[in-house]
C-alpha positions as CSV (number, residue, x, y, z in Angstrom):
1,X,0.0,0.0,0.0
2,X,2.8,2.4,0.8
3,X,4.4,1.7,-2.6
4,X,1.0,2.6,-4.2
5,X,0.7,5.7,-2.5
6,X,4.1,6.9,-3.3
7,X,3.7,6.2,-7.0
8,X,0.3,8.1,-6.8
9,X,1.9,11.2,-5.0
10,X,4.6,11.2,-7.7
11,X,2.1,11.3,-10.3
12,X,0.3,14.6,-9.0
13,X,1.4,18.0,-8.2
14,X,-0.1,20.0,-5.4
15,X,-3.9,20.7,-5.4
16,X,-4.4,17.5,-7.2
17,X,-3.3,18.6,-10.5
18,X,-1.4,16.5,-13.1
19,X,2.3,16.4,-12.4
20,X,5.0,16.3,-15.0
21,X,5.2,12.5,-14.5
22,X,1.3,11.6,-14.7
23,X,0.1,9.3,-17.5
24,X,-3.4,10.4,-18.4
25,X,-5.8,7.6,-19.3
26,X,-9.7,7.3,-19.6
27,X,-12.4,9.2,-21.3
28,X,-13.4,12.9,-20.5
29,X,-16.7,14.3,-22.1
30,X,-16.7,18.0,-23.1
31,X,-20.0,19.9,-23.6
32,X,-19.0,22.9,-26.1
33,X,-20.7,25.6,-27.9
34,X,-21.7,24.7,-31.5
35,X,-19.3,27.1,-33.2
36,X,-16.6,25.2,-31.5
37,X,-17.2,22.2,-33.5
38,X,-14.4,22.2,-35.9
39,X,-11.5,23.7,-33.6
40,X,-12.4,21.5,-30.6
41,X,-12.8,18.3,-32.8
42,X,-9.1,19.1,-33.9
43,X,-7.9,20.0,-30.6
44,X,-9.5,16.7,-29.1
45,X,-7.6,14.7,-31.9
46,X,-4.4,16.3,-30.9
47,X,-5.0,15.7,-27.3
48,X,-5.5,12.3,-27.7
49,X,-2.4,11.9,-29.8
50,X,-0.2,13.5,-27.2
51,X,-1.7,11.2,-24.5
52,X,-2.3,7.8,-25.8
53,X,-5.0,6.0,-23.9
54,X,-7.3,9.0,-23.7
55,X,-10.5,9.5,-25.4
56,X,-12.1,12.9,-25.7
57,X,-15.9,12.8,-26.4
58,X,-17.7,16.0,-27.4
59,X,-21.3,17.1,-27.2
60,X,-21.9,20.3,-29.4
61,X,-24.7,22.4,-29.1
62,X,-26.3,25.8,-28.0
63,X,-24.6,26.9,-24.7
64,X,-27.8,27.9,-23.3
65,X,-29.1,24.1,-23.6
66,X,-25.8,22.8,-22.4
67,X,-25.7,24.8,-19.3
68,X,-29.2,23.6,-18.4
69,X,-27.9,20.1,-19.0
70,X,-24.8,20.5,-16.8
71,X,-27.1,22.1,-14.1
72,X,-29.7,19.1,-14.2
73,X,-26.5,16.8,-13.6
74,X,-25.8,15.3,-17.2
75,X,-22.6,13.5,-17.4
76,X,-20.0,15.8,-18.4
77,X,-16.5,16.7,-17.3
78,X,-15.8,20.1,-19.2
79,X,-18.1,23.1,-20.3
80,X,-16.8,25.2,-22.8
81,X,-19.4,28.0,-23.3
82,X,-20.2,30.7,-25.7
83,X,-21.3,33.5,-23.7
84,X,-20.6,34.6,-20.2
85,X,-24.2,34.3,-18.8
86,X,-24.4,30.7,-19.5
87,X,-21.2,30.0,-17.7
88,X,-22.1,32.2,-14.9
89,X,-25.3,30.2,-14.2
90,X,-23.1,26.8,-14.0
91,X,-20.5,28.6,-11.7
92,X,-23.1,30.0,-9.5
93,X,-24.6,26.4,-8.9
94,X,-21.2,25.4,-7.8
95,X,-20.9,23.0,-10.8
96,X,-17.8,24.8,-11.9
97,X,-15.5,26.8,-9.8
98,X,-13.0,28.1,-12.0
99,X,-13.8,29.4,-15.5
100,X,-11.4,31.2,-17.6
101,X,-11.9,32.9,-20.8
102,X,-10.0,31.4,-23.9
103,X,-11.4,32.8,-27.0
104,X,-13.9,35.5,-28.5
105,X,-16.0,35.4,-31.9
106,X,-17.4,38.3,-33.8
107,X,-20.6,38.0,-36.3
108,X,-20.5,37.6,-39.9
109,X,-23.1,37.5,-42.6
110,X,-23.3,34.3,-44.6
111,X,-25.1,34.4,-47.9
112,X,-26.1,31.7,-50.1
113,X,-24.1,31.7,-53.4
114,X,-27.3,31.9,-55.3
115,X,-28.0,35.0,-53.3
116,X,-25.0,36.7,-53.7
117,X,-26.3,39.4,-56.0
118,X,-29.4,40.1,-53.9
119,X,-27.4,40.4,-50.5
120,X,-24.3,42.4,-50.3
121,X,-24.7,44.0,-46.9
122,X,-26.9,44.3,-43.7
123,X,-29.2,46.7,-45.4
124,X,-30.4,44.2,-47.6
125,X,-31.8,42.3,-44.8
126,X,-34.9,44.7,-44.9
127,X,-35.7,44.5,-48.4
128,X,-38.8,42.6,-49.5
129,X,-38.1,38.8,-50.8
130,X,-34.9,38.4,-49.0
131,X,-35.2,35.3,-46.6
132,X,-33.3,35.6,-43.5
133,X,-32.4,33.1,-40.8
134,X,-31.2,34.1,-37.3
135,X,-30.2,32.2,-34.1
136,X,-33.0,32.2,-31.4
137,X,-32.6,35.3,-29.4
138,X,-31.8,33.8,-26.0
139,X,-28.5,31.9,-27.5
140,X,-25.3,33.6,-27.9
141,X,-25.3,33.8,-31.7
142,X,-28.7,35.0,-31.5
143,X,-27.8,37.8,-28.9
144,X,-24.9,38.9,-31.3
145,X,-27.4,39.3,-34.2
146,X,-29.9,41.4,-32.4
147,X,-27.1,43.7,-31.2
148,X,-25.8,43.9,-34.9
149,X,-29.3,44.9,-36.3
150,X,-29.8,47.3,-33.4
151,X,-26.6,49.1,-34.1
152,X,-27.1,48.9,-37.8
153,X,-30.9,50.1,-37.2
154,X,-31.8,47.3,-39.7
155,X,-35.4,45.7,-39.4
156,X,-35.8,42.2,-40.7
157,X,-38.2,39.4,-40.2
158,X,-36.7,36.1,-40.0
159,X,-38.1,33.2,-41.5
160,X,-36.6,30.8,-39.4
161,X,-34.8,30.9,-35.9
162,X,-32.1,28.2,-35.3
163,X,-31.3,26.5,-32.2
164,X,-27.7,27.3,-32.5
165,X,-25.2,28.7,-35.0
166,X,-24.8,25.3,-37.0
167,X,-28.3,25.1,-37.7
168,X,-28.9,28.6,-38.7
169,X,-25.9,28.2,-41.1
170,X,-27.4,24.9,-42.5
171,X,-30.3,27.0,-43.7
172,X,-27.9,29.0,-45.8
173,X,-26.0,26.0,-47.0
174,X,-29.1,24.3,-48.1
175,X,-30.3,27.4,-49.9
176,X,-33.5,27.6,-47.6
177,X,-32.8,31.3,-47.0
178,X,-30.6,33.8,-48.5
179,X,-28.4,34.9,-45.6
180,X,-28.0,34.6,-41.8
181,X,-25.9,36.3,-39.2
182,X,-23.5,33.8,-37.7
183,X,-19.9,33.9,-36.7
184,X,-16.9,34.5,-38.8
185,X,-15.5,31.1,-37.6
186,X,-18.6,29.3,-39.2
187,X,-18.2,31.1,-42.4
188,X,-14.7,30.3,-42.6
189,X,-15.3,26.7,-41.9
190,X,-18.0,26.5,-44.5
191,X,-15.3,27.0,-47.4
192,X,-17.2,27.9,-50.5
193,X,-20.8,26.7,-49.6
194,X,-21.4,30.3,-48.3
195,X,-20.2,33.7,-49.0
196,X,-18.9,35.7,-46.2
197,X,-19.8,39.5,-46.0
198,X,-18.0,41.3,-43.3
199,X,-20.0,43.3,-40.8
200,X,-18.7,46.8,-40.1
201,X,-16.9,47.1,-36.8
202,X,-18.8,50.0,-35.7
203,X,-22.0,47.8,-35.7
204,X,-20.7,44.3,-35.1
205,X,-20.8,42.4,-31.8
206,X,-18.7,39.6,-30.2
207,X,-19.3,36.7,-27.9
208,X,-16.8,35.6,-25.3
209,X,-16.0,32.0,-24.7
210,X,-14.9,30.4,-21.3
211,X,-14.0,27.0,-20.3
212,X,-14.1,25.2,-16.9
213,X,-13.9,21.7,-15.5
214,X,-17.2,20.4,-13.8
215,X,-16.7,19.8,-10.1
216,X,-18.6,16.2,-10.3
217,X,-16.3,14.9,-13.0
218,X,-15.5,11.3,-12.6
219,X,-12.0,12.1,-14.2
220,X,-10.9,15.4,-12.9
221,X,-7.2,15.1,-13.8
222,X,-7.9,14.4,-17.4
223,X,-10.7,17.0,-17.6
224,X,-8.3,19.5,-16.4
225,X,-5.7,18.5,-18.5
226,X,-7.9,18.9,-21.5
227,X,-9.2,22.5,-20.3
228,X,-5.6,23.4,-20.0
229,X,-4.7,22.3,-23.4
230,X,-7.2,24.7,-25.1
231,X,-5.5,27.4,-22.8
232,X,-2.3,26.7,-23.8
233,X,0.0,28.3,-26.7
234,X,-0.8,25.3,-29.0
235,X,-4.6,25.4,-28.4
236,X,-4.7,29.0,-28.7
237,X,-2.7,28.7,-32.1
238,X,-5.4,26.2,-33.4
239,X,-8.2,28.5,-32.2
240,X,-6.9,31.5,-34.3
241,X,-6.3,29.3,-37.4
242,X,-10.2,28.6,-37.0
243,X,-10.8,32.1,-37.2
244,X,-11.3,32.9,-33.3
245,X,-9.8,36.0,-31.5
246,X,-8.0,36.2,-28.2
247,X,-10.2,36.4,-25.1
């Protein structure tokens, strides 16, 4: 027993954090904002390659819904939220004790290629016959869209309200709508499936992203190691390549 305790102590630093000799193993489940899908999927692959024997499982969706799942006790180890409000709710409940900002994102117009001549700016959102999709107003991408439209003094009646940024963008990719306000990262990840139009900085809006480990995690060392990898220089570089800005 003494030998086992000695080996365990050597594998951890003070405060229960992974020490330099720790060999991580097992699975960690990460709840993350839908806009992080591409970047976090790549980060997960990198993490697993650096730590053989580990598995990172993701559940992507609207941060508002994910926060509610965490509060309801859903089995998760890490929460990466778009929007401070959602993370604040989780922290206030005691489910996460230390949330850290790791990125930010700004709005951008996504236009269906078939509507490229019809929509060239925010002003076109108010024109008759232009079909617009927005995120639901209570989710982070919806908050950004409403703020952009308010600042630009543009009125529009969306034909659909997406549950998250991915479902909103999907309406543009499919051609069901002409345009949507999403994030710059989503337009970048879509390649030539949509046309991106920059929103002037004076009327644009941004969303902060925060990450934290869930107190009830079954594998807190692995959860913290993944969260730390997002905050580390390599993780930050991956996020920049995906179009995210610094926190």
